N, CA, C and O of each residue as an XYZ file, in Angstrom:
228
protein
N       0.824     -1.197      0.000
C       0.000      0.000      0.000
C       0.871      1.266      0.000
O       0.627      2.206     -0.757
N       1.882      1.265      0.859
C       2.760      2.423      0.951
C       3.583      2.619     -0.326
O       3.862      3.753     -0.716
N       3.968      1.530     -0.969
C       4.831      1.602     -2.141
C       4.157      2.216     -3.361
O       4.849      2.660     -4.278
N       2.832      2.255     -3.399
C       2.168      2.819     -4.567
C       2.346      4.336     -4.659
O       2.039      4.914     -5.701
N       2.825      4.993     -3.616
C       3.076      6.428     -3.650
C       4.445      6.765     -4.225
O       4.701      7.917     -4.575
N       5.317      5.786     -4.325
C       6.677      6.053     -4.791
C       6.704      6.473     -6.264
O       7.375      7.443     -6.616
N       5.990      5.762     -7.114
C       6.021      6.050     -8.556
C       5.507      7.455     -8.866
O       6.185      8.181     -9.593
N       4.352      7.878     -8.359
C       3.919      9.257     -8.658
C       4.876     10.309     -8.106
O       5.089     11.339     -8.746
N       5.453     10.071     -6.939
C       6.396     11.039     -6.385
C       7.664     11.126     -7.230
O       8.201     12.216     -7.423
N       8.141     10.006     -7.729
C       9.299     10.023     -8.612
C       8.995     10.755     -9.915
O       9.826     11.513    -10.415
N       7.820     10.530    -10.454
C       7.439     11.224    -11.690
C       7.346     12.729    -11.470
O       7.806     13.505    -12.307
N       6.767     13.139    -10.373
C       6.677     14.572    -10.060
C       8.076     15.150     -9.882
O       8.363     16.251    -10.352
N       8.938     14.413     -9.208
C      10.316     14.873     -9.017
C      11.060     15.028    -10.337
O      11.800     15.995    -10.521
N      10.869     14.085    -11.256
C      11.517     14.184    -12.558
C      10.985     15.361    -13.365
O      11.752     16.031    -14.058
N       9.700     15.618    -13.287
C       9.114     16.751    -14.011
C       9.658     18.064    -13.456
O       9.990     18.966    -14.225
N       9.753     18.182    -12.142
C      10.280     19.405    -11.529
C      11.751     19.577    -11.890
O      12.189     20.687    -12.192
N      12.510     18.497    -11.861
C      13.932     18.542    -12.210
C      14.121     18.997    -13.657
O      14.977     19.834    -13.944
N      13.317     18.442    -14.564
C      13.414     18.806    -15.976
C      12.972     20.250    -16.200
O      13.570     20.962    -17.006
N      11.933     20.686    -15.495
C      11.448     22.055    -15.657
C      12.466     23.068    -15.145
O      12.517     24.196    -15.634
N      13.268     22.679    -14.174
C      14.282     23.580    -13.633
C      15.517     23.638    -14.518
O      16.451     24.384    -14.226
N      15.535     22.860    -15.595
C      16.666     22.865    -16.509
C      17.815     22.017    -16.014
O      18.972     22.274    -16.348
N      17.507     21.015    -15.226
C      18.546     20.164    -14.656
C      19.183     19.261    -15.684
O      18.580     18.906    -16.697
N      20.405     18.902    -15.401
C      21.141     17.984    -16.250
C      21.849     16.987    -15.340
O      22.494     17.386    -14.370
N      21.737     15.701    -15.642
C      22.342     14.688    -14.783
C      23.860     14.794    -14.754
O      24.480     14.450    -13.748
N      24.466     15.262    -15.835
C      25.915     15.409    -15.818
C      26.336     16.508    -14.857
O      27.406     16.417    -14.256
N      25.527     17.539    -14.697
C      25.839     18.606    -13.754
C      25.617     18.171    -12.312
O      26.297     18.656    -11.407
N      24.674     17.264    -12.091
C      24.366     16.827    -10.738
C      25.501     16.002    -10.154
O      25.847     16.174     -8.986
N      26.084     15.111    -10.943
C      27.100     14.201    -10.435
C      28.523     14.716    -10.608
O      29.469     14.027    -10.225
N      28.700     15.891    -11.167
C      30.009     16.482    -11.368
C      30.398     17.253    -10.106
O      29.555     17.953     -9.545
N      31.642     17.150     -9.643
C      32.045     17.912     -8.463
C      31.919     19.411     -8.702
O      32.140     19.889     -9.815
N      31.568     20.141     -7.667
C      31.349     21.575     -7.802
C      32.626     22.292     -8.241
O      32.589     23.127     -9.144
N      33.732     21.977     -7.620
C      35.000     22.559     -8.013
C      36.091     21.557     -7.675
O      35.975     20.803     -6.709
N      37.129     21.549     -8.457
C      38.174     20.565     -8.228
C      39.521     21.104     -8.666
O      39.617     22.108     -9.371
N      40.554     20.409     -8.232
C      41.919     20.733     -8.613
C      42.686     19.426     -8.738
O      42.173     18.369     -8.371
N      43.885     19.486     -9.243
C      44.691     18.283     -9.415
C      45.671     18.145     -8.243
O      46.217     19.137     -7.759
N      45.880     16.930     -7.807
C      46.861     16.636     -6.766
C      48.263     16.832     -7.361
O      48.538     16.333     -8.451
N      49.145     17.545     -6.669
C      50.487     17.759     -7.215
C      51.338     16.486     -7.240
O      52.326     16.418     -7.971
N      50.963     15.481     -6.450
C      51.744     14.253     -6.397
C      51.310     13.240     -7.461
O      52.126     12.787     -8.263
N      50.010     12.887     -7.460
C      49.536     11.835     -8.368
C      48.800     12.379     -9.589
O      48.612     11.656    -10.567
N      48.379     13.658     -9.546
C      47.715     14.273    -10.679
C      46.230     13.979    -10.788
O      45.583     14.434    -11.731
N      45.676     13.230     -9.849
C      44.244     12.921     -9.900
C      43.435     14.097     -9.367
O      43.951     14.942     -8.636
N      42.160     14.137     -9.746
C      41.285     15.229     -9.369
C      40.931     15.152     -7.893
O      40.570     14.093     -7.380
N      41.041     16.303     -7.212
C      40.676     16.415     -5.798
C      39.832     17.670     -5.628
O      40.089     18.685     -6.274
N      38.836     17.605     -4.773
C      37.970     18.757     -4.543
C      38.729     19.814     -3.750
O      39.664     19.499     -3.014
N      38.319     21.073     -3.906
C      39.014     22.188     -3.260
C      38.973     22.122     -1.739
O      39.897     22.603     -1.083
N      37.929     21.540     -1.164
C      37.833     21.508      0.295
C      38.565     20.326      0.922
O      38.590     20.211      2.148
N      39.157     19.451      0.126
C      39.904     18.316      0.661
C      41.267     18.785      1.145
O      41.916     19.604      0.494
N      41.694     18.270      2.277
C      43.000     18.599      2.834
C      44.053     17.558      2.469
O      45.240     17.872      2.388
N      43.609     16.303      2.244
C      44.497     15.197      1.911
C      43.952     14.506      0.664
O      42.744     14.308      0.534
N      44.842     14.144     -0.243
C      44.434     13.437     -1.450
C      43.972     12.030     -1.072
O      44.721     11.302     -0.421
N      42.754     11.626     -1.464
C      42.260     10.301     -1.096
C      42.929      9.169     -1.882
O      42.765      7.999     -1.537
N      43.672      9.504     -2.922
C      44.290      8.491     -3.756
C      45.716      8.153     -3.329
O      46.098      6.983     -3.291
N      46.509      9.197     -3.005
C      47.908      8.950     -2.648
C      48.241      9.307     -1.202
O      49.278      8.892     -0.685
N      47.352     10.087     -0.534
C      47.569     10.421      0.867
C      48.397     11.671      1.110
O      48.661     12.013      2.263
N      48.808     12.355      0.066
C      49.618     13.561      0.227
C      48.759     14.738      0.681
O      47.601     14.856      0.282
N      49.318     15.595      1.502
C      48.633     16.816      1.948
C      48.516     17.773      0.769
O      49.485     18.035      0.056
N      47.308     18.285      0.583
C      47.062     19.200     -0.542
C      47.269     20.640     -0.119
O      47.108     21.551     -0.931
């Protein structure tokens, strides 16, 4: 009984997301990033330590 509300809510959410001009690539992309000077992998600006090599950023 409770599960029948999930589908309409998801549809409403998708319609609102599309109407707002949303893009899935923008949603899953980090807000801002930089490269680690040691390994060169992407690290977010608020990270203090690289999660890949462990070097202090």
